[in-house]
C-alpha positions as CSV (number, residue, x, y, z in Angstrom):
1,M,189.9,77.5,39.0
2,R,191.0,74.3,37.3
3,L,190.8,71.0,39.1
4,R,193.2,68.2,38.2
5,S,192.3,65.3,40.4
6,G,192.8,66.9,43.8
7,L,191.2,68.2,47.0
8,Y,191.0,71.9,47.4
9,R,190.2,74.5,50.0
10,G,189.5,77.9,48.8
11,Q,189.9,80.9,51.0
12,G,188.3,84.3,50.6
13,Q,187.3,87.2,52.8
14,R,184.3,89.2,53.7
15,L,184.7,92.9,53.8
16,F,185.9,93.9,57.3
17,A,188.1,90.8,57.5
18,A,185.6,88.0,57.9
19,T,186.7,84.9,55.9
20,A,184.8,82.7,53.5
21,V,186.1,79.2,52.9
22,L,185.2,76.8,50.1
23,S,186.3,73.2,50.2
24,I,186.2,70.7,47.5
25,A,186.8,67.0,48.0
26,L,187.6,64.3,45.5
27,V,187.1,60.8,46.9
28,M,186.5,57.4,45.4
29,G,182.8,56.3,45.6
30,A,179.7,58.1,46.7
31,G,179.8,59.9,50.0
32,P,177.2,59.2,52.7
33,S,174.1,61.3,53.0
34,V,172.5,62.4,56.2
35,A,169.1,61.2,54.9
36,T,167.8,57.7,54.9
37,V,164.2,56.5,54.2
38,A,161.8,59.5,54.4
39,P,159.3,59.6,57.2
40,G,156.0,58.1,56.1
41,A,157.3,56.1,53.2
42,F,156.6,52.4,53.4
43,C,159.7,50.2,53.5
44,P,159.4,46.9,55.5
45,T,161.4,46.2,58.6
46,T,160.4,42.6,58.9
47,A,163.0,39.9,59.1
48,A,165.0,39.0,56.1
49,V,163.5,36.4,53.8
50,S,165.1,33.0,53.3
51,G,167.8,32.9,50.6
52,A,168.8,36.5,51.1
53,S,172.1,37.7,49.7
54,A,174.1,40.9,49.2
55,P,175.4,41.1,45.6
56,G,177.8,44.0,45.2
57,G,177.5,44.7,48.9
58,F,173.8,45.6,48.8
59,E,171.3,43.4,50.7
60,I,168.5,41.8,48.7
61,D,166.5,40.4,51.5
62,G,162.9,41.8,51.3
63,N,163.4,44.5,53.9
64,C,165.1,47.9,54.4
65,L,167.3,47.1,57.4
66,P,171.1,46.7,56.9
67,N,172.9,43.9,58.6
68,A,176.5,44.2,59.8
69,G,178.8,45.0,56.8
70,G,176.0,45.5,54.3
71,L,173.9,48.3,52.8
72,D,170.2,48.5,52.6
73,W,167.6,51.2,51.8
74,S,167.8,52.7,55.3
75,S,171.6,53.0,55.1
76,P,172.9,56.6,55.0
77,E,175.2,55.7,52.1
78,V,172.4,55.2,49.6
79,G,171.1,58.8,49.9
80,I,167.6,60.1,50.1
81,Q,165.0,57.3,49.6
82,P,162.5,56.7,48.1
83,M,163.5,58.4,44.9
84,A,159.8,58.7,43.8
85,T,156.3,58.5,45.2
86,D,153.7,57.6,42.6
87,G,150.5,57.9,44.6
88,T,147.8,55.3,44.7
89,G,144.1,55.1,43.9
90,S,142.5,58.4,43.0
91,G,145.7,60.2,44.0
92,D,147.7,58.5,41.2
93,T,148.0,60.8,38.1
94,T,150.3,58.5,36.2
95,K,148.3,55.4,35.2
96,F,146.8,53.9,32.1
97,T,143.7,52.5,33.6
98,S,141.8,52.5,36.9
99,G,142.7,48.9,37.5
100,A,143.0,46.9,40.7
101,P,145.5,48.0,43.4
102,K,147.6,44.9,42.8
103,G,149.5,46.7,40.1
104,D,149.3,50.2,41.6
105,I,152.9,51.3,42.3
106,E,153.5,53.6,45.3
107,Y,157.1,54.1,46.4
108,V,160.2,53.6,44.2
109,Y,163.8,53.1,45.4
110,A,167.0,53.2,43.4
111,Y,170.7,53.1,44.1
112,A,173.5,52.8,41.6
113,H,177.1,51.9,42.4
114,G,180.2,50.0,41.2
115,D,182.9,47.8,42.5
116,S,186.0,46.2,41.0
117,T,184.0,43.5,39.2
118,A,180.8,45.1,38.0
119,L,178.5,48.1,37.9
120,W,175.2,47.6,39.9
121,L,171.7,49.1,40.0
122,D,169.6,48.2,43.0
123,F,165.9,48.9,42.5
124,A,162.8,48.4,44.7
125,F,159.1,49.4,44.7
126,T,156.0,48.9,46.7
127,R,152.5,48.2,45.5
128,A,149.1,49.0,47.0
129,S,147.9,45.4,47.3
130,E,149.7,42.3,48.6
131,T,148.0,39.8,46.3
132,G,147.2,39.5,42.6
133,S,149.0,38.5,39.4
134,V,150.9,41.4,37.8
135,G,153.5,42.0,35.1
136,Y,156.2,44.6,35.5
137,E,158.4,46.3,32.9
138,L,161.6,47.9,34.2
139,E,163.3,50.0,31.5
140,L,166.9,51.3,31.9
141,N,167.7,54.2,29.7
142,Q,170.6,56.4,28.8
143,G,168.5,59.5,28.7
144,P,164.9,60.8,28.7
145,A,164.3,59.3,25.3
146,R,164.7,55.6,24.4
147,A,167.9,55.0,22.6
148,V,169.9,52.1,21.1
149,D,171.3,49.8,23.8
150,D,168.7,50.7,26.4
151,Y,167.4,47.7,28.2
152,L,164.0,46.2,29.3
153,L,163.5,43.8,32.1
154,N,160.3,41.8,32.2
155,I,159.2,40.8,35.7
156,S,156.0,39.0,36.8
157,Q,154.2,37.8,39.9
158,S,151.6,35.1,39.8
159,G,149.0,35.3,42.6
160,N,150.9,35.6,45.8
161,S,154.0,33.8,44.7
162,D,157.5,35.2,44.4
163,F,158.4,37.8,41.9
164,T,160.2,36.4,38.8
165,L,162.5,38.0,36.3
166,N,161.5,36.4,33.0
167,S,163.7,38.1,30.4
168,V,166.1,40.9,29.5
169,Q,165.8,42.7,26.1
170,R,167.9,45.3,24.3
171,W,166.5,48.2,22.2
172,N,168.0,48.1,18.7
173,G,166.6,51.4,17.5
174,L,163.4,49.9,16.0
175,A,162.2,47.2,18.4
176,W,163.2,45.2,21.4
177,S,165.5,42.2,20.8
178,S,164.6,38.6,21.5
179,P,164.7,37.9,25.2
180,T,168.1,37.0,26.6
181,E,169.2,35.1,29.8
182,T,168.8,36.8,33.1
183,T,172.2,35.9,34.6
184,G,173.4,38.6,36.9
185,V,170.1,39.3,38.7
186,V,169.2,38.7,42.3
187,A,165.7,39.5,43.5
188,A,163.6,39.2,46.7
189,A,160.1,40.1,47.9
190,S,158.9,41.0,51.4
191,V,157.1,38.3,53.4
192,A,153.8,40.2,52.6
193,K,154.7,40.4,48.9
194,D,154.0,44.1,48.8
195,F,157.6,45.1,48.4
196,F,160.0,43.9,45.7
197,E,163.7,44.6,45.3
198,V,166.2,43.5,42.7
199,S,170.0,43.9,42.2
200,L,171.1,44.1,38.6
201,N,174.7,43.3,37.7
202,L,174.8,45.6,34.7
203,T,178.2,44.3,33.6
204,S,176.8,40.8,33.3
205,L,173.4,41.8,31.8
206,T,174.4,44.6,29.4
207,G,178.2,44.3,29.0
208,V,178.8,47.8,30.4
209,T,182.4,48.1,31.5
210,T,183.7,49.0,34.9
211,S,186.0,51.7,33.5
212,C,185.6,55.4,34.3
213,P,183.6,56.5,32.5
214,P,181.7,53.3,31.8
215,S,181.1,52.2,28.2
216,T,177.3,52.9,28.6
217,V,175.9,55.6,30.8
218,F,172.5,54.8,32.2
219,T,170.8,57.8,33.8
220,T,167.0,57.1,33.7
221,V,164.7,54.4,35.0
222,N,161.1,53.8,33.9
223,L,158.7,51.3,35.5
224,R,155.3,50.1,34.1
225,T,152.8,47.5,35.3
226,R,150.4,45.2,33.4
227,A,147.0,43.9,34.4
228,S,148.3,40.4,34.7
229,D,151.5,38.3,34.5
230,S,150.7,37.7,30.8
231,A,153.2,39.5,28.5
232,N,150.2,40.6,26.3
233,S,148.0,42.0,29.1
234,A,146.8,45.6,29.2
235,A,149.0,48.3,30.6
236,S,148.0,49.5,34.1
237,D,150.2,51.9,36.0
238,F,153.5,53.7,35.3
239,I,155.9,56.1,37.1
240,S,157.3,59.3,35.9
241,P,160.9,58.7,34.7
242,I,163.4,58.7,37.6
243,T,166.8,60.3,37.0
244,I,169.6,58.3,38.7
245,P,173.3,59.0,39.2
246,P,174.8,56.8,36.5
247,P,176.2,53.4,37.8
248,N,179.9,54.1,37.8
249,N,183.3,53.4,39.3
250,C,184.4,57.1,39.1
251,P,185.6,59.3,41.8
252,T,183.1,61.7,43.4
253,L,183.6,65.4,43.4
254,T,182.0,67.0,46.5
255,L,181.6,70.8,46.8
256,D,181.1,72.4,50.2
257,K,181.1,76.0,51.3
258,N,181.8,77.1,54.9
259,V,181.3,80.8,55.6
260,V,183.6,82.0,58.4
261,G,182.6,85.3,59.8
262,G,179.3,87.2,59.1
263,T,175.9,85.7,59.2
264,A,175.4,84.5,55.6
265,D,174.3,80.9,55.1
266,A,176.5,78.6,53.0
267,S,173.5,77.8,50.8
268,A,173.5,81.3,49.5
269,W,176.1,80.3,47.0
270,T,175.8,77.9,44.1
271,L,179.0,75.9,43.5
272,T,180.0,74.4,40.2
273,G,182.7,72.2,38.8
274,N,182.6,71.5,35.1
275,T,184.8,70.4,32.2
276,T,184.6,71.4,28.6
277,D,186.5,68.2,27.5
278,G,184.2,66.8,24.8
279,S,185.3,63.2,25.5
280,V,183.6,63.3,28.9
281,P,179.9,62.1,28.9
282,A,177.4,64.7,30.0
283,A,176.6,62.9,33.3
284,F,180.2,63.3,34.3
285,A,180.9,66.8,33.0
286,T,179.2,69.0,35.6
287,V,178.7,69.0,39.3
288,S,176.6,71.9,40.6
289,G,174.4,72.9,43.5
290,K,174.4,74.3,46.9
291,T,176.9,73.3,49.6
292,G,177.2,69.5,49.7
293,A,176.7,69.1,45.9
294,A,178.3,65.9,44.7
295,G,178.7,64.0,41.5
296,P,181.0,61.6,39.6
297,V,184.0,63.0,37.6
298,V,186.6,61.6,35.3
299,P,190.2,61.4,36.6
300,G,192.8,63.2,34.5
301,K,190.4,65.8,33.2
302,A,190.5,69.5,34.1
303,Y,187.4,70.8,35.9
304,N,186.7,74.5,36.2
305,L,185.5,75.4,39.7
306,S,183.4,78.5,40.4
307,E,180.8,79.9,42.7
308,S,177.9,82.2,42.1
309,A,177.8,85.7,43.5
310,G,176.6,85.6,47.1
311,P,175.2,88.2,49.5
312,D,176.6,91.7,49.4
313,G,179.8,92.2,51.4
314,Y,181.4,88.9,50.6
315,T,184.1,88.2,48.1
316,G,185.7,85.0,47.0
317,G,189.4,84.2,47.4
318,L,192.0,81.6,46.2
319,W,191.5,77.9,46.4
320,R,194.0,75.6,48.0
321,L,194.5,71.8,48.3
322,F,193.5,70.6,51.8
323,G,193.4,66.8,51.6
324,L,194.2,63.8,49.5
325,N,191.8,60.9,50.1
326,R,193.5,58.8,47.4
327,A,193.3,61.6,44.9
328,T,196.5,62.9,43.1
329,R,197.9,66.1,44.6
330,V,197.7,69.1,42.3
331,E,200.7,71.4,42.0
332,G,200.2,75.1,42.9
333,A,200.7,76.1,39.2
334,D,197.5,74.2,38.3
335,V,195.4,76.1,40.9
336,G,193.9,79.4,39.8
337,R,190.8,81.2,38.7
338,P,189.2,80.1,35.4
C-alpha cells in the first residue's frame, strides 16, 4: 500500500476465518521502548552532581536516574541502553595498546532527539578506572566512512578533575579544521569520575537545521581514547562504530502486527515501509523489522507498506486508517496494495 502521512490498520484473514491485523502508527517523536538500562550494565544511581541541567529535556547530571519531567538513561523513552559494550582488559578486542584502565572504555550510551529549537545528541560512556589523565575523541559521522562536514569533539580529563570539552573540529575532506568554540555543549561526570555524559546541541555546534529531514544526517558515532590529556599522546582504546537513529524532528512511523485467530506469533512477519522518492535521505527512506519496528519518515512523501509471507494458512488483507495522533488523515483512494 501507499502511506501518505496517516495511521493505518490493515485487516486480513487466516483460512478458516481467523483474522490477521496489521497496524501502522505515524506519530511525532520517538515512541517509548519497554527496555531501559540492560541488567549488569554499569550506570550510576548516585545523587545528581552540582550544576546539573537538562538541555533539550535530557538530564546531564552524572547519573542515570530521571527526575520529574526529565529524561535520563533509565527512562523508557530513550530505548535500549547501553548501545554498545566494549569490554575491558583482556576481554577488549578493540584497542590500540594494552594501556592503563583509565582510558579503557566499557559501556557506551547514546540518544538522539530534536525539539523546536535544536537537534540534540546525548552521549555517555564509562571507563574501567576512576582516576588518571585521559584524552577522548568523539567523532560524529554521516555514515560508516568519514565524509565532509563530519565533526570531531576533543575531550580531556586531567587526573581526577572534571571532564572538559576542549574543541570542536569539522572534516573538510582532507583534514580537520582549526578548533572552533564549544558553545552548545553541556557535560557532567559522576561523583566517582568513572561515568561521563554530554549533551550536544548539534544545531549550535554544526549548524544542522531542525527541519525534516535535517540539513545534515548524522548516523554513526565513533569514540577513541588517548594515553593522556595531551592532544599528541598515543592512541589507547576505541569502540566499534555505533549506528544511531539520526537526530531529527521528523514523525516516527511505527509498524505493528497483531494476529487475531490461530497460533502464529506476530514476529513471524517482517513489516516494511519505504519510499522510492530520491529526495529522501537513506536514513528516512525505509522502516523495516518485526512487529514494533519504528523509524523516522518525511511528511508528504508516499511510503509503500508491505509484509513478508508468514506461516502457511495466513493471508494479508486491506489496510485501513485507525487513528490520527496529529498526522494527516489519508483518503480511501490513497490506500491500496503497492
